[in-house]
MMTF fields as JSON, N, C-alpha, C and O atoms, coordinates in Angstrom:
{
  "mmtfVersion": "1.0.0",
  "mmtfProducer": "UNKNOWN",
  "numBonds": 151,
  "numAtoms": 152,
  "numGroups": 38,
  "numChains": 1,
  "numModels": 1,
  "chainsPerModel": [1],
  "groupsPerChain": [38],
  "chainIdList": ["A"],
  "bondAtomList": [4, 2, 8, 6, 12, 10, 16, 14, 20, 18, 24, 22, 28, 26, 32, 30, 36, 34, 40, 38, 44, 42, 48, 46, 52, 50, 56, 54, 60, 58, 64, 62, 68, 66, 72, 70, 76, 74, 80, 78, 84, 82, 88, 86, 92, 90, 96, 94, 100, 98, 104, 102, 108, 106, 112, 110, 116, 114, 120, 118, 124, 122, 128, 126, 132, 130, 136, 134, 140, 138, 144, 142, 148, 146],
  "bondOrderList": [1, 1, 1, 1, 1, 1, 1, 1, 1, 1, 1, 1, 1, 1, 1, 1, 1, 1, 1, 1, 1, 1, 1, 1, 1, 1, 1, 1, 1, 1, 1, 1, 1, 1, 1, 1, 1],
  "groupList": [{"groupName": "MET", "atomNameList": ["N", "CA", "C", "O"], "elementList": ["N", "C", "C", "O"], "formalChargeList": [0, 0, 0, 0], "bondAtomList": [1, 0, 2, 1, 3, 2], "bondOrderList": [1, 1, 2], "singleLetterCode": "M", "chemCompType": "L-PEPTIDE LINKING"}, {"groupName": "THR", "atomNameList": ["N", "CA", "C", "O"], "elementList": ["N", "C", "C", "O"], "formalChargeList": [0, 0, 0, 0], "bondAtomList": [1, 0, 2, 1, 3, 2], "bondOrderList": [1, 1, 2], "singleLetterCode": "T", "chemCompType": "L-PEPTIDE LINKING"}, {"groupName": "ALA", "atomNameList": ["N", "CA", "C", "O"], "elementList": ["N", "C", "C", "O"], "formalChargeList": [0, 0, 0, 0], "bondAtomList": [1, 0, 2, 1, 3, 2], "bondOrderList": [1, 1, 2], "singleLetterCode": "A", "chemCompType": "L-PEPTIDE LINKING"}, {"groupName": "VAL", "atomNameList": ["N", "CA", "C", "O"], "elementList": ["N", "C", "C", "O"], "formalChargeList": [0, 0, 0, 0], "bondAtomList": [1, 0, 2, 1, 3, 2], "bondOrderList": [1, 1, 2], "singleLetterCode": "V", "chemCompType": "L-PEPTIDE LINKING"}, {"groupName": "PRO", "atomNameList": ["N", "CA", "C", "O"], "elementList": ["N", "C", "C", "O"], "formalChargeList": [0, 0, 0, 0], "bondAtomList": [1, 0, 2, 1, 3, 2], "bondOrderList": [1, 1, 2], "singleLetterCode": "P", "chemCompType": "L-PEPTIDE LINKING"}, {"groupName": "PHE", "atomNameList": ["N", "CA", "C", "O"], "elementList": ["N", "C", "C", "O"], "formalChargeList": [0, 0, 0, 0], "bondAtomList": [1, 0, 2, 1, 3, 2], "bondOrderList": [1, 1, 2], "singleLetterCode": "F", "chemCompType": "L-PEPTIDE LINKING"}, {"groupName": "LEU", "atomNameList": ["N", "CA", "C", "O"], "elementList": ["N", "C", "C", "O"], "formalChargeList": [0, 0, 0, 0], "bondAtomList": [1, 0, 2, 1, 3, 2], "bondOrderList": [1, 1, 2], "singleLetterCode": "L", "chemCompType": "L-PEPTIDE LINKING"}, {"groupName": "TYR", "atomNameList": ["N", "CA", "C", "O"], "elementList": ["N", "C", "C", "O"], "formalChargeList": [0, 0, 0, 0], "bondAtomList": [1, 0, 2, 1, 3, 2], "bondOrderList": [1, 1, 2], "singleLetterCode": "Y", "chemCompType": "L-PEPTIDE LINKING"}, {"groupName": "GLY", "atomNameList": ["N", "CA", "C", "O"], "elementList": ["N", "C", "C", "O"], "formalChargeList": [0, 0, 0, 0], "bondAtomList": [1, 0, 2, 1, 3, 2], "bondOrderList": [1, 1, 2], "singleLetterCode": "G", "chemCompType": "PEPTIDE LINKING"}, {"groupName": "ILE", "atomNameList": ["N", "CA", "C", "O"], "elementList": ["N", "C", "C", "O"], "formalChargeList": [0, 0, 0, 0], "bondAtomList": [1, 0, 2, 1, 3, 2], "bondOrderList": [1, 1, 2], "singleLetterCode": "I", "chemCompType": "L-PEPTIDE LINKING"}, {"groupName": "SER", "atomNameList": ["N", "CA", "C", "O"], "elementList": ["N", "C", "C", "O"], "formalChargeList": [0, 0, 0, 0], "bondAtomList": [1, 0, 2, 1, 3, 2], "bondOrderList": [1, 1, 2], "singleLetterCode": "S", "chemCompType": "L-PEPTIDE LINKING"}, {"groupName": "LYS", "atomNameList": ["N", "CA", "C", "O"], "elementList": ["N", "C", "C", "O"], "formalChargeList": [0, 0, 0, 0], "bondAtomList": [1, 0, 2, 1, 3, 2], "bondOrderList": [1, 1, 2], "singleLetterCode": "K", "chemCompType": "L-PEPTIDE LINKING"}, {"groupName": "GLU", "atomNameList": ["N", "CA", "C", "O"], "elementList": ["N", "C", "C", "O"], "formalChargeList": [0, 0, 0, 0], "bondAtomList": [1, 0, 2, 1, 3, 2], "bondOrderList": [1, 1, 2], "singleLetterCode": "E", "chemCompType": "L-PEPTIDE LINKING"}, {"groupName": "HIS", "atomNameList": ["N", "CA", "C", "O"], "elementList": ["N", "C", "C", "O"], "formalChargeList": [0, 0, 0, 0], "bondAtomList": [1, 0, 2, 1, 3, 2], "bondOrderList": [1, 1, 2], "singleLetterCode": "H", "chemCompType": "L-PEPTIDE LINKING"}, {"groupName": "ASP", "atomNameList": ["N", "CA", "C", "O"], "elementList": ["N", "C", "C", "O"], "formalChargeList": [0, 0, 0, 0], "bondAtomList": [1, 0, 2, 1, 3, 2], "bondOrderList": [1, 1, 2], "singleLetterCode": "D", "chemCompType": "L-PEPTIDE LINKING"}],
  "groupTypeList": [0, 1, 2, 3, 3, 3, 4, 5, 6, 7, 3, 8, 1, 6, 9, 10, 11, 7, 5, 2, 2, 6, 6, 12, 12, 13, 14, 9, 5, 3, 4, 12, 14, 14, 14, 14, 14, 14],
  "groupIdList": [1, 2, 3, 4, 5, 6, 7, 8, 9, 10, 11, 12, 13, 14, 15, 16, 17, 18, 19, 20, 21, 22, 23, 24, 25, 26, 27, 28, 29, 30, 31, 32, 33, 34, 35, 36, 37, 38],
  "secStructList": [7, 2, 2, 2, 2, 2, 2, 2, 2, 2, 2, 2, 2, 2, 2, 2, 2, 2, 2, 2, 2, 2, 2, 2, 2, 6, 6, 1, 7, 7, 7, 7, 7, 7, 7, 7, 7, 7],
  "xCoordList": [-11.155, -9.979, -9.881, -8.765, -10.789, -10.4, -9.755, -9.046, -9.997, -9.236, -7.709, -6.976, -7.695, -6.059, -5.091, -3.976, -6.148, -5.723, -5.476, -4.501, -6.485, -6.242, -5.1, -4.554, -4.866, -3.568, -2.329, -1.452, -2.431, -1.201, -0.86, 0.265, -2.164, -2.067, -1.471, -0.364, -2.319, -1.705, -0.496, 0.135, 0.089, 1.532, 2.28, 3.364, 2.018, 2.983, 2.952, 3.799, 2.009, 1.86, 2.568, 2.743, 2.98, 3.551, 4.744, 5.562, 5.215, 6.429, 6.896, 7.925, 6.307, 6.731, 6.8, 7.385, 6.322, 5.949, 7.361, 8.331, 7.475, 8.646, 9.981, 10.817, 9.94, 11.008, 11.486, 12.64, 10.311, 10.336, 10.741, 11.473, 10.642, 11.105, 12.227, 12.92, 12.812, 14.239, 15.347, 16.31, 14.615, 15.325, 15.658, 16.806, 14.378, 14.608, 15.281, 16.03, 15.365, 16.236, 17.751, 18.584, 18.031, 19.626, 19.623, 20.397, 18.896, 18.846, 19.651, 20.475, 18.77, 18.88, 18.312, 18.81, 17.086, 16.049, 15.292, 14.818, 15.093, 14.686, 13.407, 13.703, 12.092, 11.047, 11.445, 12.052, 11.127, 11.139, 9.818, 9.104, 9.193, 8.003, 7.994, 6.839, 8.738, 9.308, 8.47, 9.189, 7.45, 6.633, 6.405, 5.754, 6.941, 6.672, 7.84, 8.942, 7.267, 8.517, 7.521, 6.982, 7.69, 7.603, 8.319, 8.076],
  "yCoordList": [47.769, 48.535, 49.842, 50.284, 50.766, 52.117, 52.282, 53.253, 51.413, 51.329, 51.065, 51.144, 50.631, 50.275, 51.41, 51.799, 51.874, 53.095, 54.349, 55.049, 54.649, 55.95, 56.386, 57.489, 55.391, 55.745, 55.887, 56.744, 54.73, 54.872, 56.235, 56.655, 56.799, 57.848, 58.903, 59.417, 59.174, 60.401, 60.04, 61.08, 59.127, 58.743, 59.024, 59.547, 58.822, 59.136, 60.92, 61.595, 61.321, 62.6, 63.729, 64.9, 62.974, 63.595, 63.279, 64.005, 62.13, 62.037, 62.943, 63.615, 62.929, 63.786, 65.374, 66.143, 65.897, 67.205, 67.073, 67.629, 66.299, 66.454, 66.644, 67.542, 65.426, 65.543, 66.765, 67.002, 67.447, 68.609, 69.497, 70.221, 69.963, 70.854, 70.412, 71.142, 69.4, 68.932, 69.788, 70.524, 69.238, 69.566, 70.946, 71.391, 71.753, 73.334, 73.525, 74.492, 73.014, 73.801, 73.664, 74.448, 72.638, 72.442, 72.729, 72.021, 73.754, 74.106, 73.299, 73.522, 72.18, 70.901, 71.31, 71.51, 71.496, 71.669, 73.004, 73.083, 74.017, 75.027, 75.346, 75.783, 75.078, 75.679, 76.771, 77.47, 77.117, 78.616, 79.163, 78.18, 80.186, 80.501, 80.911, 81.19, 81.054, 81.474, 80.405, 79.536, 80.382, 79.591, 80.082, 79.478, 81.193, 81.683, 81.173, 81.681, 80.073, 79.738, 80.245, 79.553, 81.609, 81.796, 82.41, 82.419],
  "zCoordList": [189.613, 188.835, 189.066, 188.795, 189.545, 189.74, 191.17, 191.433, 191.963, 192.953, 193.392, 194.378, 191.764, 191.608, 190.993, 191.34, 189.711, 189.116, 189.626, 189.353, 190.456, 190.856, 191.9, 191.921, 192.696, 193.698, 192.953, 193.064, 192.051, 191.118, 190.151, 189.879, 189.716, 189.055, 190.046, 189.886, 191.089, 192.019, 192.631, 192.822, 193.003, 193.28, 192.114, 192.37, 190.765, 189.57, 189.452, 188.867, 190.015, 190.019, 190.766, 190.43, 192.029, 192.935, 192.821, 193.386, 192.078, 191.882, 190.552, 190.622, 189.675, 188.431, 188.994, 188.231, 190.118, 190.302, 190.964, 190.449, 192.166, 192.945, 192.274, 192.379, 191.477, 190.271, 189.237, 188.882, 188.871, 188.315, 189.04, 188.365, 190.405, 191.364, 191.245, 190.536, 191.677, 191.768, 190.827, 191.043, 189.627, 188.433, 188.337, 188.355, 188.212, 188.208, 189.34, 189.198, 190.474, 191.767, 191.487, 191.944, 190.723, 190.247, 189.127, 188.483, 188.317, 186.969, 185.656, 184.769, 186.221, 184.818, 183.861, 182.753, 184.229, 183.562, 183.825, 184.958, 183.043, 183.444, 182.228, 181.116, 182.606, 181.272, 181.039, 181.85, 179.755, 179.15, 178.722, 178.521, 178.502, 177.882, 176.525, 176.206, 175.656, 174.647, 173.614, 173.121, 173.344, 172.498, 171.218, 170.365, 171.065, 169.535, 168.447, 168.242, 167.858, 166.913, 165.133, 164.269, 165.289, 163.609, 162.85, 161.644]
}
């Protein structure tokens, strides 16, 4: 079972990293560092 799960996790991680970079590049989603909601 591990032989099936690990590759899919790896591919999913690569896809999400690529997609996040793509969104940032086009200014669709830009993460901000202001975490102080007090």
